[in-house]
N, C-alpha and C positions, 0 to 999 in steps of 0.2 A: 614344662618339659625341656630337658637339656638337649643340646644339639646332638650329643652322643647317642641318645635314644632314637634319633631320626636316621642314623646311619645304618647302612646294610652291613650285617655281620656275615662275612663270607663263610667263616668256619662253621657257624651255626646253620647257615643255609645248606651247606653241603652235608651236614649231619642229619638233615631232615629230608633230603631228596635223593633218590637213586637216579643215576645218570647213565645214558648210553653214549659211548664214544665210538665214532667211526674214523678210519684213517690213523689208528694208533701206531701202525707200522711205518708211517710216513715221517718226513723230516719235522714238520710242525706238530703232528699228532704225538710224537714221542715226547716233545718238550712240554706239551699240555699235560700229558699223563704224568710226566716226571714232576712237574710243579705241584699237581694235586697230591701225589704220593709223598713228596718231600715236605710241603708246606701245610697240608691239611690232612694228616693221616687218620683223623677221626671221621672222615667222610663216610656216609652211610653205605653205599655200594656202587661199584662201577661195573657196567656191562660193556664189554669190548666186542664189537662186531667186526669179524675178520674173515676174509675170503680164503678158503683152503687153497694151497698151491698144488701143483701136479703130484708131487711126492711128499707133501707135508700137510697134516691136518691143521685146522685153525689154531688149535692149542699148541702144536709143535711150532708153527710159525710165530706165535706170540712169544714163546719161550726163546726161540733162536734168533728172531729178527728184531723183536721189540725189547724184551727184558734183558737180553744179552748184548744189546747194542752199547757202544761206548757212552751214549747219552743216558742210559738207564741202569747199566750194570751195577754201579756203586750204590745207587738208591735202592735197587732191588735187593742187593745183598744186605744193606742196612735194615730194611724192613723185614726181610726173612721170608722163607717159603710159606710158612703157616699163615702169616699175615696176608700175603698176596693171595693165597688160596681162599681165605675166608672173605676177602674184600673185593675180589675181582672175579667175574664170571666171563669166560670167553664163549661167544656164540658164533658158530660157523654161519656165514652169510655172504651176500653180495648185494650191494645197494641197487644194482641195475636189474635184479630179478624181482618178480612179484613178492610182495611182503618182505623185501630185502633178503630173500632167501631164508627167512626164519620160519620154522615149522609152525603151523597154526596152533598146535597145542602149547608151544613155547610162547607164542604171542599172547595167548590167553593168560598164561602165568604172569606175564609182565604187565598186563593191562591194569591200570590203577596204581601200579607201584612206581613206574618210571616218571619222573617229573620233567626231564629234559633230555633231548638228543643234541649232542654236539657233533656236527658233521664237518670233519676235517678231510674227508675223502674227496678225490677228484683227480682227473688227469690234467697235467699242467703243460703238456707239449703245445707249442705255438701252432703248428700245422700238422696235426695227425690226420689220418682218415676220419672224415666227419662222423661216421657211425661210431667210431671209438670214443670220440669226444662226447657225442650224445649219450653214449652208454653210461658214462660216469657223471657228466655235468648236467644232463637233461633228464634222461630216463631215471637215473639214480635219485635226482631231486624229487621227481614225481612219486617214486616209491617211498622215499623218506617222509614226504608230506602225508601220504596215506597211512604209514605206520604211526607217525606222531598222532594223527587224529584218532586212530584206533586205540592207542594206548592212553589217550588223554594227556599227552606230553607236549611241552613247548619245544621249539626248534631253534637252535643257533646254527646258522649256516655260514661257513667260511667261503667267501667269494674273492674278488680282487678289485682293487681300486680302478683297474684298467678297463672295467666294463664301460667306462665313459667313452671309449673309442677315440676317435679323432678329437683332440681338444688342444687348446693353447691358453695356458693361464690357470687361474684358480678353479678347481673342480669342487663344487659344493656338495655337501652331504644331503641336502634337502631336495635334490632333483627327484621328481616323481619316478617310481620304478616301472609301474605298469604302463605300457605304451611307449616306453623310451626306446629310441634308437639314436645313434650319435649325430645324424644329420637332421634331427627333428627341428622343425621350423617354429616351435613355440608350443604353448599349452593347448592351442586349438588344433594342432596337427594330430589327427587320429589315423594316419595312414599305416601305422604299424600295429599289428595284433600278434602277440607272441603265439597264440594258439594256431593262427593261420600259418605263421612262419614255420612252426614245428611240424605241422601237418604237411606243408609243402616239402620241407626238407626230407622228412621221412618217406614221402612218396618218391622223391628223386633217388634216395638211397635204395629203396626197393627196386626201382626200375634198373638202376645200375647193377645191383647184385643179381637180379633175375636175368638180365641180359648176359651175365657171365656164367649162368648156370650154377651159382653157388649153392651148396647144400645148406639146409636150415641150421645144421650144427655149426658150420663155419660162419654163417651169417650172424649168429649170435655171439661170435667171438670165442667159441669153445675150441679147444685144441683139435687140430685136424692134421692129416698127413700132408706134408708139403715137400716139394722138390726145391732145387736151387733157385727156381724161378717163381717160388711161392712163399708166402709169409702166412703162417697159421692156417694153411689150407686154402688161401686165396692168392691169385696171381699178383705179381708186382704191378701189372698194368691196371688191375682192378683197384689196388691200393692207391695208385697215382690218380685215378679218376675220382676216388672218394676224397682224397686230399684236395684236388682241384675244386670239387663241389663246395667243401667247407670254406676254402679261400674265396670263392666267388660269392657265396652268400654273405660272408663277413664284409667284403669290400663293397658289396651292393648297398649295405645299410650304413657303412662307415665305421665298422669295427676293424681293428688293425690286424687281427688274426682270428683263426677258428676258435682258439681257447677263450678269448674274451667275448666273442659272439655267443658261444655255448654257455658261458658263465652268466651272461646277462639274461639269456632265456631261462636259466635256472632260477635266477632272482625273481623274474616276473611270474614264474609258476608259483613261487612261495607267496609273493605279495598279493597275488590275485585270489588266493585261497581263503574263503570265508571261514571264520571260526578258528583260525590257526593263530596262536600266539608265537611270534617269531622275532628274531633279530638277525640281521645280515651284517657280518663283520667283513670289511674289505681291507686287507693289508695291501701295502704297495709291494715292493720287491723284498721278499723275505730272505735274509742272508745270515751270515754266521753269528753265533751267540756273542753277546756282550759279556755276560758273566755266568749264565746258567745254561746247561749243567756245568760248563766250564768255558772260559774264554776261547773263542775260535771254533766251537763245535759247528760243523756243517756237514751236510750229507747230500749226495746226489749232485747232478750237474745244475747247480743253482743258476739263476738268471745272470748274475754278474761274473760267474766263474770264467766263461770264455773271454770276456773283456779283460779280465785280470791276466789270463794266460797269454793273450795277444800282446798286452803291454809288456809283460815280463819277457816275451820273445823279442822285444826290441822294436815293435811297430811304431813308426814315426808319423805316418799320414793318417789322420783321423777324420772321418766324415761325421763330425758331431758339431752341434751348436755350443759355443763356449758358455753361454749363459744358462743352459739347461741344468737344473739340479737332478742328479740321479736319485730317485726316491727309494732309498734303501732303508730297511728297518730290521734291526737285529731280531732273530727268531724268538729270543726269550722275552723281549718287549711285547711281541705279538701274542705269544702264549699267555703272558701275564694279563694282557688286556682281555683275551678270550675268557680267562677264568673270572675276572672281575665282572665282565658283562654277563656271563652265565648266571652269576649270583643275582645281579640286578634283574635279569629276565625272570628268574624263579620268583623274585620278590615283587615283580610287577612295577619296577622303577626304571625301565629301560626306554631308550629311543629305538626307532626301527632300524637305523643304519649307523654304523660306526666305521669311519675310515681311519686307517692307521698309517699315516705318513709321517715324514720327518721334515720335509722342506718348508712347511709353513712356519716351523719354529726354529729350525737349525739347518739351513740349506748348505749344500756343498756343490758348487758349480762344476760341470764336467771339465772345464779348463783347468781348474785346480786339481781335480782328480787325475786327469791324464798326466799333468806335470808331476804329481806325486808318484804315480806308477812308473813313469819314465825314469825318474831319478832312482827309484828302487831297482829298475832293470839295469841301468848303467852301473850302479854300485855292484851288482852281482856279476856283470859281464866283464868287469875290468880285468884285463890280463888273459882273456879267453883267446888263445892263439888260433884255434880252428875257426872260430867265428870271424876273426880278422882276415884269415886266408880266404874264406868263402866270400867275404865282402870284396876282396881284391879280384877274385875270379869273376864276380858278377859286375865288376866295374862300379860298385857302390861307393859313393862319396860320403865321408863322415858327416853326420847331421848333428846339430846341436839340439835345440828344443823341438818338441813335436810340432808338426804342421797341421792346421785345421783346414780341411779341403771339402769340396762338394762331393756328393755321392758319385757323380759322373767322373770327376777327377780321380777319385779313389779307385774306381773300376779300371780306368785307363792305366793307372800306375800298376795295378795288379796284373793286367794283361802284359805290360812291358816287362815286369818282373818274370812272368812265366816264359817269355821269349828268351830273356837272359839266362834263365836256368837251363833251358833246352840247349842253348849254345854252349854253356859251360859243361853240360853233360856230354855233348858231342866231343868237346875238346878233351875231356878226361878219358872218354872211350878211345879216342885216337891215341892218346899218350899211353894208355895201358897196352894197346896193341904193339906200339913201338918198343916199350920196355919188355913185353913178353917175347917178341921176336928176337930182341938183342940179349935176352936173358939178363937184364939189368935189374937191380933192386928198386924198390919203390912202388911195386904194383899193389901191395897191401895198403899202403897209405892212400893211393889213388882210389882204391875200392872203398875206403872209409869216407873219402870226400864225395864219392858218387852216392853212397847211402845217405849222407847228409843232404845232398842236393835233392834226392827223392823226397826226403822228409820236408824240405823247404817247399817243394811243389805241392805236397799234400796239405801243408799248413796254409799255403796261399789259397788253395781251393776251399779249405775249411773256413778261412777268414772271410772269403767272399760270400759264402752261404750264410755264415753267422751274421755278418754285418748287415746283409740284406734284411734279415729278420729283425735286427735291432734298430734299424733306421727310424721306425716310428717313435721309439723311446729316446733316442739320442740326437735326432736331427729334425724329424718331421713335426714333433709336438713337444711343447714345453709344459710338462705336468707339474702342478703344485696341488696337493690334495688337502683340502680343509679337514682338520682333525679336532674340531671343537667338542664333539660329543664325547670322545674318550676322556678329554680333560675334565669335562663336567662330571663324567662318571666317577672319576677319582675323588671328587669332592663329596661323594656319597658313601665313601668307605673310611674306616679309621686310619689314623696315621700309622698304626702298627701294621695294618694289612697293606698299606701303600708301600711300606718298606719290604714286605714279603713279596709283593707283586709290582715291581716298579714300572712306571711309564714315564720316562724322563729323557726323551730324545733331545731336548734342548741342552742337556749336559754332556752329550757325546762329543768327545774329541775325535773328529773324523780322521785326522792324520794318524793318530795312534790306532784307531779302530782298523783302518785299511791295512796298515803295515803289520800290526801285531795280532789282529783277529782274523781279518778277511784273507790276506795273502797267506799267512801261516796256516790258517784253517784249510784253505783250498789245497795247499801243498800237502798237508797232512791227511786230509780226509776225502778229497774229491779226486778219485782216480789218479793216484800218484804216478802211474805209468804215463798218463796223458801229460802231466807236467814235464816229465823227462823229454818228451817229444818237442817241447818248445824251448830248445836250448840254443838255437842259432837265430841270428838277426835276419829280418826280411826288410 
């Protein structure tokens, strides 16, 4: 028997199995869908599960938010409406609802037909109200497990490498899932049971919402009538209490935020389920595309975007460890790996966990990244007269290279900046009064400077909040994610399909990627109005 006969044929595998895809309207989900449509058009059938919006049906959302997005528009046009209509079925649903919101009769139709569920859905906010995080990352996983078992389907679940929580150094793929918590004292430590933790947290959520007199409709995250002091039918105070609960539970066990805490609970639900064939795919920080659907494609406020915007705004004092590699992975490499692992899971040739990182093969230390971003900022700011004037107003001395400081020092410097901004604002306000009383020109220019200073104050507050959330990733922990399983997976597919679905982080030129893919992608696709706000130095 030749080696070629031992390889997994992805195209043939997809021709033989129907697949359910969740999260197809998300950043990663769009690229997974695009790769399948573009590279494997003979796939048997795709079922897309999508939650209806307030004013849009699931089908309308799929057309307007997914197929019409820049990531998929060209591919959808190439394939044509008839092809898409015949090969893709859109099902209205919600993974947090019983049976994922799929009608019982429809589930019966799908039973025995669907071979695999690819779950790309999930809320990625670091510190949301914990009930919101549970709804997508815990409740939703429970529902998907139930549906997968009813359908007789396998499950590929997209998690995150950062379920490891507090860590420093190499994070291995072979760490047992069930019973894991970041401060675990070894294999004999049985102090964490995910079922107990989920039960406890749900009880606390219920106590908090009951004490607020929340209606059942609002409690389940459904649209409600709210005032300026309400969000989705619940008060801001209630939301703050639920945020605090998630933060407290995460910190108690050693997770760095509510998101990674909830994602780990979801993993443990899957791994503990008997009779379920599954794979857990853990990407690191998913960022702009290397090549597919085109270089620089990015969507939403990705994890690294605020750091890029702060650097382009001229930030000089960085509370980061120089030697930490920022574990960034282009979205098309992640999507390619998911497609490959999907085929291996369908063929029974899979591992249980695949971590998708880059630093074990091609690290870029934060010191080099900060220097690169600073050089790009200085290149763009050269000749900016207003920025220079504001620097003089604030008494800022020109700085050369970025400085690496402690978190406490960074906070002290931000507090000092805030005081200088307030003094400059008072100075400008006084000057405006003098000019106005004397009917002298220049009042409009001063108004422009005043607006710029208000922008600086908002930027400073935003930076403080953002950096506090990022400290575990850039200062507190040095993460390097072992990614051996995905390299072994690529040895099981043909050279032709490796080219169609590349996993080649060791070949990334990080300088070119950050300047030409990441920065340009963020400026083009991630809230361009936010980029405009970061035009003056702090």
